[in-house]
Every structure is written in C-alpha cells, then in structure tokens.
C-alpha positions as a Markdown table, in Angstrom:
| # | Residue | x | y | z |
|---|---|---|---|---|
| 1 | Met | -10.2 | -111.8 | 3.6 |
| 2 | Thr | -10.2 | -111.9 | 7.6 |
| 3 | Glu | -13.1 | -111.9 | 9.7 |
| 4 | Thr | -11.8 | -108.8 | 11.4 |
| 5 | Leu | -11.6 | -107.0 | 8.1 |
| 6 | Gln | -15.1 | -108.2 | 6.8 |
| 7 | Ser | -16.7 | -106.6 | 10.1 |
| 8 | Lys | -15.2 | -103.4 | 9.4 |
| 9 | Arg | -16.6 | -103.6 | 6.0 |
| 10 | Leu | -18.9 | -100.2 | 5.7 |
| 11 | Thr | -22.5 | -101.4 | 4.9 |
| 12 | Lys | -24.0 | -98.8 | 2.0 |
| 13 | Val | -25.9 | -96.5 | 4.7 |
| 14 | Glu | -22.7 | -96.3 | 6.3 |
| 15 | Arg | -20.8 | -95.5 | 3.2 |
| 16 | Val | -23.3 | -92.6 | 1.9 |
| 17 | Leu | -23.7 | -91.2 | 5.5 |
| 18 | Glu | -19.9 | -90.9 | 5.5 |
| 19 | Glu | -19.7 | -89.8 | 1.9 |
| 20 | Tyr | -22.5 | -87.2 | 2.0 |
| 21 | Asp | -21.0 | -85.7 | 5.5 |
| 22 | Leu | -24.7 | -87.1 | 7.4 |
| 23 | Glu | -23.4 | -89.0 | 9.9 |
| 24 | Asn | -25.6 | -87.6 | 12.3 |
| 25 | Leu | -28.8 | -88.8 | 10.5 |
| 26 | Gly | -27.9 | -92.5 | 11.8 |
| 27 | Ala | -29.0 | -91.5 | 15.1 |
| 28 | Glu | -31.9 | -89.9 | 13.9 |
| 29 | Leu | -32.8 | -93.0 | 11.7 |
| 30 | Glu | -33.0 | -94.9 | 15.3 |
| 31 | Val | -35.1 | -92.8 | 16.7 |
| 32 | Arg | -37.3 | -92.6 | 14.1 |
| 33 | Trp | -37.6 | -96.2 | 14.2 |
| 34 | Thr | -38.2 | -97.1 | 17.5 |
| 35 | Gly | -40.7 | -94.5 | 17.7 |
| 36 | Asp | -38.6 | -92.5 | 21.3 |
| 37 | Asp | -40.9 | -89.4 | 21.7 |
| 38 | Val | -41.8 | -89.2 | 17.8 |
| 39 | Glu | -43.9 | -90.4 | 15.7 |
| 40 | Arg | -42.8 | -94.0 | 14.5 |
| 41 | Met | -41.5 | -94.5 | 10.9 |
| 42 | Ser | -41.2 | -97.9 | 8.9 |
| 43 | Leu | -38.6 | -98.8 | 7.4 |
| 44 | Arg | -39.5 | -98.0 | 3.7 |
| 45 | Glu | -40.5 | -94.7 | 5.2 |
| 46 | Leu | -37.3 | -94.7 | 6.4 |
| 47 | Ala | -35.6 | -95.4 | 3.5 |
| 48 | Thr | -37.4 | -92.5 | 1.3 |
| 49 | Tyr | -36.5 | -90.0 | 4.0 |
| 50 | Phe | -32.8 | -91.3 | 4.1 |
| 51 | Asn | -32.8 | -90.4 | 0.2 |
| 52 | His | -34.6 | -87.2 | 0.7 |
| 53 | Gln | -31.9 | -86.0 | 3.1 |
| 54 | Val | -28.8 | -87.5 | 0.5 |
| 55 | Leu | -30.7 | -85.4 | -2.5 |
| 56 | Glu | -31.1 | -82.5 | -0.6 |
| 57 | Arg | -27.3 | -82.4 | 0.2 |
| 58 | Val | -26.5 | -82.9 | -3.1 |
| 59 | Leu | -28.8 | -80.1 | -4.4 |
| 60 | Leu | -27.8 | -77.6 | -1.6 |
| 61 | Asp | -24.0 | -78.4 | -3.1 |
| 62 | Ala | -25.1 | -77.7 | -6.5 |
| 63 | Gly | -26.7 | -74.3 | -5.3 |
| 64 | Met | -30.2 | -75.5 | -6.2 |
| 65 | Ser | -33.1 | -75.1 | -4.5 |
| 66 | Ala | -33.3 | -77.7 | -1.7 |
| 67 | Leu | -37.0 | -76.8 | -0.2 |
| 68 | Glu | -39.2 | -79.8 | 1.2 |
| 69 | Asp | -41.4 | -79.6 | -1.8 |
| 70 | Asp | -38.4 | -79.7 | -4.0 |
| 71 | Val | -36.6 | -82.3 | -2.5 |
| 72 | Ser | -39.7 | -84.4 | -2.3 |
| 73 | Ser | -41.1 | -83.5 | -6.3 |
| 74 | Ile | -37.6 | -84.3 | -7.8 |
| 75 | Tyr | -37.1 | -87.5 | -6.0 |
| 76 | His | -40.6 | -88.6 | -7.1 |
| 77 | Lys | -39.3 | -87.6 | -10.7 |
| 78 | Leu | -36.2 | -89.8 | -10.6 |
| 79 | Thr | -37.6 | -93.1 | -8.8 |
| 80 | Ala | -41.3 | -93.1 | -9.3 |
| 81 | Asp | -42.6 | -95.7 | -12.1 |
| 82 | Thr | -45.5 | -93.7 | -13.0 |
| 83 | Val | -43.2 | -91.0 | -14.2 |
| 84 | Thr | -43.1 | -90.6 | -18.0 |
| 85 | Thr | -39.9 | -90.8 | -19.9 |
| 86 | Gly | -40.0 | -87.4 | -20.9 |
| 87 | Val | -40.5 | -85.9 | -17.0 |
| 88 | Gln | -37.6 | -88.0 | -16.3 |
| 89 | Thr | -35.3 | -87.0 | -18.6 |
| 90 | Ala | -36.1 | -83.3 | -18.0 |
| 91 | Thr | -35.4 | -83.7 | -14.5 |
| 92 | Arg | -32.0 | -85.7 | -15.2 |
| 93 | Thr | -31.0 | -82.8 | -17.6 |
| 94 | Arg | -31.7 | -80.2 | -15.0 |
| 95 | Leu | -29.7 | -81.6 | -12.4 |
| 96 | Met | -26.8 | -82.5 | -14.8 |
| 97 | Gln | -26.7 | -78.9 | -16.4 |
| 98 | Asn | -26.1 | -78.3 | -12.3 |
| 99 | Gly | -23.0 | -80.4 | -12.0 |
| 100 | Ile | -25.2 | -83.2 | -10.7 |
| 101 | Asp | -23.7 | -86.9 | -11.5 |
| 102 | Val | -27.8 | -88.4 | -11.3 |
| 103 | Asp | -26.4 | -92.0 | -12.4 |
| 104 | Ser | -23.9 | -92.0 | -9.2 |
| 105 | Leu | -26.8 | -90.3 | -6.9 |
| 106 | Arg | -29.3 | -92.8 | -8.0 |
| 107 | Arg | -26.9 | -95.7 | -6.8 |
| 108 | Asp | -26.7 | -93.9 | -3.6 |
| 109 | Phe | -30.3 | -94.3 | -3.2 |
| 110 | Val | -30.9 | -97.4 | -0.4 |
| 111 | Thr | -33.6 | -99.8 | 0.2 |
| 112 | Tyr | -35.6 | -100.4 | 3.2 |
| 113 | Gln | -33.3 | -103.9 | 3.7 |
| 114 | Ala | -30.3 | -101.9 | 3.5 |
| 115 | Ile | -32.0 | -99.4 | 6.4 |
| 116 | Arg | -33.0 | -102.5 | 8.3 |
| 117 | Thr | -29.4 | -104.3 | 8.4 |
| 118 | Tyr | -27.8 | -100.8 | 9.1 |
| 119 | Leu | -30.0 | -99.9 | 12.4 |
| 120 | Gln | -29.9 | -103.9 | 13.4 |
| 121 | Glu | -26.3 | -105.0 | 12.8 |
| 122 | Arg | -24.5 | -101.6 | 12.9 |
| 123 | Arg | -26.5 | -99.8 | 15.4 |
| 124 | Gly | -28.1 | -102.8 | 17.2 |
| 125 | Val | -31.9 | -101.4 | 17.4 |
| 126 | Glu | -34.6 | -102.9 | 17.4 |
| 127 | His | -38.2 | -101.3 | 17.9 |
| 128 | Thr | -40.0 | -102.2 | 20.8 |
| 129 | Gly | -43.3 | -102.5 | 18.8 |
| 130 | Asp | -44.7 | -105.7 | 16.9 |
| 131 | Ser | -42.2 | -107.7 | 14.8 |
| 132 | Asp | -42.6 | -107.6 | 11.5 |
| 133 | Ser | -44.4 | -110.7 | 11.1 |
| 134 | Glu | -46.4 | -110.2 | 14.3 |
| 135 | Lys | -47.6 | -106.9 | 12.2 |
| 136 | Arg | -48.4 | -108.9 | 9.4 |
| 137 | Arg | -50.1 | -111.7 | 11.2 |
| 138 | Lys | -52.4 | -108.8 | 13.0 |
| 139 | Asp | -53.2 | -106.9 | 9.7 |
| 140 | Leu | -53.9 | -110.1 | 7.7 |
| 141 | Glu | -56.3 | -111.3 | 10.4 |
| 142 | Gln | -58.4 | -107.4 | 10.3 |
| 143 | Ile | -58.5 | -107.8 | 6.3 |
| 144 | Gln | -60.1 | -111.5 | 6.8 |
| 145 | Arg | -62.3 | -110.3 | 9.1 |
| 146 | Leu | -63.5 | -107.4 | 7.1 |
| 147 | Leu | -63.7 | -109.8 | 4.3 |
| 148 | Ala | -66.1 | -112.2 | 6.4 |
| 149 | Arg | -68.3 | -109.5 | 7.3 |
| 150 | Ala | -68.4 | -108.1 | 3.8 |
| 151 | Arg | -69.7 | -112.1 | 2.9 |
| 152 | Val | -71.9 | -112.0 | 5.2 |
| 153 | Val | -73.6 | -108.3 | 4.3 |
| 154 | Thr | -74.1 | -109.6 | 0.4 |
| 155 | Glu | -75.5 | -112.7 | 1.6 |
| 156 | Glu | -78.0 | -110.9 | 3.8 |
| 157 | Arg | -78.7 | -108.4 | 1.3 |
| 158 | Ile | -79.4 | -111.2 | -1.6 |
| 159 | Glu | -81.7 | -112.9 | 1.1 |
| 160 | Asn | -83.6 | -109.7 | 1.9 |
| 161 | Leu | -84.1 | -109.3 | -1.8 |
| 162 | Arg | -85.2 | -112.7 | -2.6 |
| 163 | Asn | -87.8 | -112.8 | 0.3 |
| 164 | Thr | -89.1 | -110.2 | -0.8 |
| 165 | Asp | -89.5 | -111.2 | -4.8 |
| 166 | Arg | -87.1 | -108.2 | -5.1 |
| 167 | Met | -84.4 | -111.1 | -6.8 |
| 168 | Asp | -84.9 | -114.1 | -8.5 |
| 169 | Val | -82.4 | -116.7 | -7.1 |
| 170 | Asp | -82.7 | -119.8 | -5.4 |
| 171 | Asp | -79.5 | -121.4 | -3.7 |
| 172 | Phe | -76.7 | -119.3 | -4.0 |
| 173 | Glu | -73.1 | -119.0 | -2.2 |
| 174 | Val | -70.7 | -115.6 | -1.8 |
| 175 | Phe | -67.2 | -115.7 | -2.6 |
| 176 | Ile | -65.5 | -112.5 | -1.4 |
| 177 | Asp | -61.6 | -112.1 | -1.8 |
| 178 | Ala | -59.1 | -109.4 | -2.4 |
| 179 | Gln | -56.5 | -109.6 | -5.3 |
| 180 | Val | -53.4 | -107.5 | -5.1 |
| 181 | Leu | -51.5 | -106.7 | -8.1 |
| 182 | Cys | -47.9 | -105.8 | -8.5 |
| 183 | Gln | -47.8 | -102.8 | -10.6 |
| 184 | Asp | -43.8 | -103.6 | -11.3 |
| 185 | Cys | -44.1 | -107.2 | -12.9 |
| 186 | Gly | -47.7 | -107.6 | -13.0 |
| 187 | Ala | -48.1 | -110.7 | -10.9 |
| 188 | Gln | -51.5 | -111.2 | -8.8 |
| 189 | Tyr | -51.4 | -112.4 | -5.4 |
| 190 | Thr | -54.7 | -113.3 | -3.0 |
| 191 | Val | -53.9 | -111.1 | 0.1 |
| 192 | Thr | -53.0 | -114.3 | 2.5 |
| 193 | Asp | -50.5 | -115.3 | -0.2 |
| 194 | Leu | -48.7 | -111.7 | -0.9 |
| 195 | Phe | -48.9 | -111.7 | 3.7 |
| 196 | Glu | -47.5 | -115.1 | 3.9 |
| 197 | Gln | -44.5 | -114.6 | 1.3 |
| 198 | His | -43.9 | -111.3 | 2.4 |
| 199 | Gly | -43.9 | -109.2 | -0.4 |
| 200 | Cys | -43.5 | -110.0 | -4.2 |
| 201 | Asp | -41.3 | -111.8 | -5.8 |
| 202 | Cys | -40.3 | -109.0 | -7.7 |
| 203 | Ser | -38.9 | -107.4 | -4.8 |
| 204 | Asp | -36.1 | -110.0 | -4.4 |
| 205 | Glu | -34.8 | -109.7 | -7.7 |
C-alpha cells in the first residue's frame, strides 16, 4: 500500500464519527481538549464523552430514552468492571430487544489513546497547558511532599508521646509510602513507579 493511501486511511475516531453521523463532534472534542472558553477535559474524559455521544445516537435511532442519566447509566452497565454479570446481561438484553447490536456498539467505543491520535495527528491540536509528562511530574512532586509531611507529623506525634511518657519507644524510624492497586489485573505499584511508567502494564495489552 502506498504512503498516500495509508495517509488516507481513517482513524477509528474518524470512522465512528462518519458512521454515526457525528462529524460535528470532532470540533467539539478539539475545543474541550484545548479548553478554549470551556472547562478543559482530559483525554480519558473526552473518550467517555465521545462514547456517550455514540451511545446516545444509537438509543435515539432505536426509539429509546436518551436522557443524560439514561445514557450514563447504560454506558456504565455495559463497560464497568464493577457491574455484575446479571446487570450487564439484563442491559444487553434490553438493548438487543430494541434492535441494537450491542457487540458492534461496544467495538465502536474508543479509548483515550484513540482520541489523542485523532486530535494530534488528524486535527493537529495541542492544548496550551502542561504536557502530559509535565503534569505527571508536578502531581508526583505534590504527592511526595504530602507523604514527606505525613512522615514529619507522625515522627513529631510519636516523639511527643514518648517524651511525655505516654508511649514506650526508644529509637524509631517512620516509613510513609502510598501503594496503588490496579483493580483490573491485581498489580500493585508505588506511586512513583506508577507515575514513571505512565500507568499499569495491563493498559498496554
């Protein structure tokens, strides 16, 4: 396949926008990411928003209610790992009874990576705020400062209790750490490790 033909291949976001007649949503995604005159949304928030718009269009075409609460509730029941099998099955059955191909619909839901590719490579957009790496660095530094403060406060409280004979302890050392458990795969990380590798390994699978 030539480079010209490859460059014309639609991204998933472009294909879904075209298939569901949501082309105007592309410009809205751009505005919501750059934060021009609106509250800026993250890529993950944009992916959820995008998927809600797709689901809303499908519900309307099927003659079902597409109120914001209904769309949010149905999307959660279809995609959240915390939803029981029974609830998910009941939701799928209800949609299928209204003529909706649930498996096809779910395949058309997009990830935040797909949104990023679309905005950066197809629309040539970058938001003016911190880069992703800069944002991670600042947030990690803030967390580390909070952990350091927690260690100092803990040491001070123990020393005070010891010095007033309210606690029997001689030399001691306080360790403060924050661990993050991925509910999807069960992997556990220190906050520093999670930030430095940009997330859990299972997100790349």
